N, C-alpha and C positions, 0 to 999 in steps of 0.2 A: 614878550607873551607872559601872561600870568602863569605861576606855577601849576595851576590846574589845567591850563591849556596845553602846557608842555606835556604834562601827564597824559592828557587825552591823545596828543599827537603820538607819544611813544606807545600807548596802548594800542591805537590803530596799527601801527607798525608791527607790534608784537602779534595781534590777531592775524594780520596778513602773513607774517612769517610762519606762525604756527599752523596756519592754514594747509601748508604743504604736508606737514605730519598728518593732519586730519584727512587730506585727500588720500595719503597712502593707506590710512586705516579704512577709509570708505571703499577703496578698491579691492579690499579684502572681502567686501560683502556684494559688491555690484561689478559687472562688466564695466569697462571704462566709458564707453559711449553712452550706455544707459544711465550710469552715474552722472555724467555731464548733463544729459537731458533733464534728470530729475532735479538736479542742483538749480537749473535755471527755471524750471516749473515752480519749485517751492519758493525761489526768489520772487517770481512774478506774481504769484498768487498767495496771499490776498493783496500785496503791495499795489499792484496795478489798479486796484479800485480806490486806493487811498491818496495817490500822488497826483491825481488830475489827469487831464487829457495831455497828450504829447504836445511839446512846444517847439518841435522842429519837424521839417518834412519827413514823410514816411521813408522816402528813399534813402537818408541818412541812418534812420533807425534800422532799416532792413540790411543796408550795407555793412554797418558796424556789427550788426547782429550775426550776420554770416562770417565776417572776418574774425571777429573777436570770439563769438560764442561757438560757432560750429568749427571753424578752422583752427584758432589758437587753442582753445580749451580742448578740443577734440584731440588734437595732436599731443597736447600736454599730458592729458589723462591716459592716452594710449602709450605714450613714451614711458611714463612712470609705471604704468602697468607691465611694460615690457622689461623693467629693470632699472630705470634712471632713478638714482636715490633722491629722496625728498629734499635733502639739504642741498644737494648739487643743483637740483631743479631750481630752486629758489635763487640760486646764484646765477646760473646760465641765463635764466630768462631776462636778466638785467641787459643783456646784450640788445634787447629791443630798442634801446636808446640809439644804437648805431643804425639799425635798420630804419628807425623813424627818420633819422637824419638823411639817410639815403634816399628814402622814398620822398621825403619832403623836397630834396633837391631835384628829383627827377619829375615829380608831379606838380610841385608848387613853386619851383624856381628858387628855393631857399638855399643860398650859399653859405655854408658853415664857416665861421671865423677859424683862423689857424689853430687857436688854442683848442677849439672844439675838435678839429681834425686830429690834433695830437692826442686828445682824450680817447677818440675813437680807436687810434692806432694802440694805445695801451690796453683799452678794453678787449680789442681782438687779440692781443697778445695773451691776456688772461683766458680767453676762451681756448687758445691753443694749448695753453698749460693745463687747463681743465680737461681738454680732450685727450691730452697724453696720459694724464693721471687715470682717466675713466678707461682708456683703451688698455691700460695695464691691469685693470681690476674689474671692468664691467663691459656691457654690450655697447659698442659704438653706434649701432643702429638706433638704440633708444636716445642716445646722446643727441643723434641727428635729428630726431623727432622733436625734441625739446628746443633745439635751435630753430628748427622750422616753424614751431609754435611762436618763437620770439619775433620772427620775420612776419608772420601774420598779425601779430600784435602791433608791429610797426605800420602795416597797412591800415589797421583799424584806428591807429592814433592820427594818421593823416586824415582819414575820413572824418574823425571827430573833430579835427581842427576846422574842417570846412563846414561841418554842421554848426559848430559854435553854439551849443545849447546853453541856455541860461541857468538851468537848474540841473546840476550833475546827477542827483538821485533820481529825479523824474526821467532823465534820459536813460540811466542805466537800468531802471525798472522796466521800461518800455522795450529796450533793447533785449532784456532777458526774455521777453515773450517771443522772439524771432527764432532762437535755435532749438526751441523744445521739439517741434514737429521733424525738422531735418535730422536732428540727432536720434530721435526715436526710429525714424526710417532707416538711418544708417545701422542702428543697433540691431534691428530686426534682420536686416540684410547680411550684416558681417558677423554679428555675435549670436544671432539666432533666437527665435521666440522661446525655445524651451530653456535656454540659458537665462534669458530675461525673466521669465515666469518662475524659474527656480530661485533666482536671487530675490524677487519680490515675495515669494512665499516663505523664504527663510529669513525675512527682515526681523532683526532683533533690536534692542535698545542701543547697542553699539553702532549699528548701521544707521538707524534713524538719527541718533545723535551726531554722527559725522555729516549726514545729509543737511540737518538743520544748521550745523555750525558753518559749512561752506556757503549756504544759501542766505541765511539771516545774519550769522556773525560777520563773515568776511565780505558779503556783498551789501546787504542792507545797512547794518550798523556801520561797517567800514567806510562806505561811500558817503553815508549820511553825516557821519562825524567829521570826516575829512572836508566834505563841502561846507559844514558849519565853521570849521577853523579858517578856510580860505575866504569866507565872507567876513572874517574879523581880523585877519591879518594878512600882510602882503605874502604873495606866493613865495618869494625868495626866503621868507622866514619859515614857512610850513614845509616847503619841498624837501629840504635836506633830511627831514625825518624818515623820508621813504627809503633812504639809503640804510636805515636799520633793518629793513625787511629780510635781506639775505642773512644778516647777522642773526636774528631771531630764528630764520629758517634753519640754518645749518646747526646752531646751538640746540634747538629744540629737537631736531632729528637725532643728534648725537645723544641727547638726554633720554628721549622717550622711545627711540627706535634703535639705539645702540649703533648708529651709522659712524664708522670710523672717519676722521677727518686727518687725512695725511699731511705731511709738511707741503707737498706739491699743491695740494687743494687750498691750503692756506695762502700759499703764494699766489694761486690763481684768484682767490678772493680779494687779496689786496690790489692786484693789478685790475680786476674787473670793476670792483666798487670804485677805486680811484679814478680809473678811466672814465667810468660813467658820470662821476662827479665833475670832472674836467668838461666832458662833453655836454653836460647839462647846464652848468653854471659858469662856463668861462667864455666871456666875450659875447658880442651880438652877431646874429646871423644877418647877412645881407640879403635883402628880398628883391627878386626880380619884379614882383607884382605886388598888389595890395591885398593883404589877407588879414583877417582879424588876429590880434594878438591873443590867442587862446591858450588855455592849459588843457592838457589831456589827462583826464583822470581815468585810469583803468585798473585797477588792481595790483600792481607791485611794480615799482621801478621808476626811472625817470626818463622822460622823453626828451627828444632833441628840441632845440630852439627854446629851452627854458622850461618846458612842461614836465611835470613829474607825475608818474602813474602809480596806481596802486599796485599790489603784489600780485603774486603768484596765482595764479589762479583765479583770481577774482576779478570781477568787473570793477578788473581788471583788476595786480596784479596781479607774481607771481605768483602763484601758482597760483592763485587765483586771484594791477594795476588796472579792477574794474578798473579806465580812463578813468586803479585802479585809479587804468585807468588805469591804472594804476594806478595803488597808489594814487593819486594826488594831481593837481594841475596848476598851472600858472595863470594868473588872471591877466587883464588888460594892462595898459600902460601904467596904472597906479597900483597894480598888483593887488586890488581888493577883491574883485569879484571873479569867482571861477565861473568861465563860461563854457567849460566842456567838461564831462566826466572822463585792465586787467588786461593770470595769471592762470 
């Protein structure tokens, strides 16, 4: 890769990692479900009028929109609002790689190679260490919500593999149109119209800036730049940069939010990132059927079967691998074209 392309890949990982800090800031201005709905609304409009018509069937757009937008990001934002630290969220969401492999085995008949299974075991050990650390210092319920968000991300990754969209940005923009109404309805029912109206009435520059960052920075720029890189380089060259997302997430949370990083949490980070790396890049899966060799770009993290997703929270990663997606995606056999697009 050219130095400028390397810098762009690192910049995308940094944008996705810092996104978790920005989500934390935004949650100080909005109820979590309303914030998630507004994030997708701002990401979709006006981008939906610029990217052209959808290039895959609506059933895949709706399926991924519900699994990724409503379930994954709804649970992530609620979990962080309930006390899950931003830096730890960026790390724990990486377990989506294990869930992706599990659901790919159950639904697509993909049998992971032994080295991938070993990587999953190491990553799960990292989650166990992180849970022990969080149980000693924070709410385990919020931790469980973020793990559940990672599981929903795994479902959306498998759906994205089946959809196999040729244009990651086009796909993620149209996916962003789906969660808006369901999340708004959930917000009205669970958070209440008075709380929503109060948040909108008190909107200031800080809240508006957080909303624009998670929508345009992490989603539109992040996935657009990642897709541009994947069209010019093999996925195996681009994908490893997504492993920098939790590094930027934890370090920026410590720097800007003052979140402590205990020795136990560093141990969890080494186990989880190392396990995800093994699960993502070690060996080839054996497939029971014929499915397109697609990458899953969703906002943060790395998917099973060689696909890497965007970060946290973003469409995908974490915190926000849009297919992103996180994070990033693997292309077909020659690794040149991303065929599918979070956190």
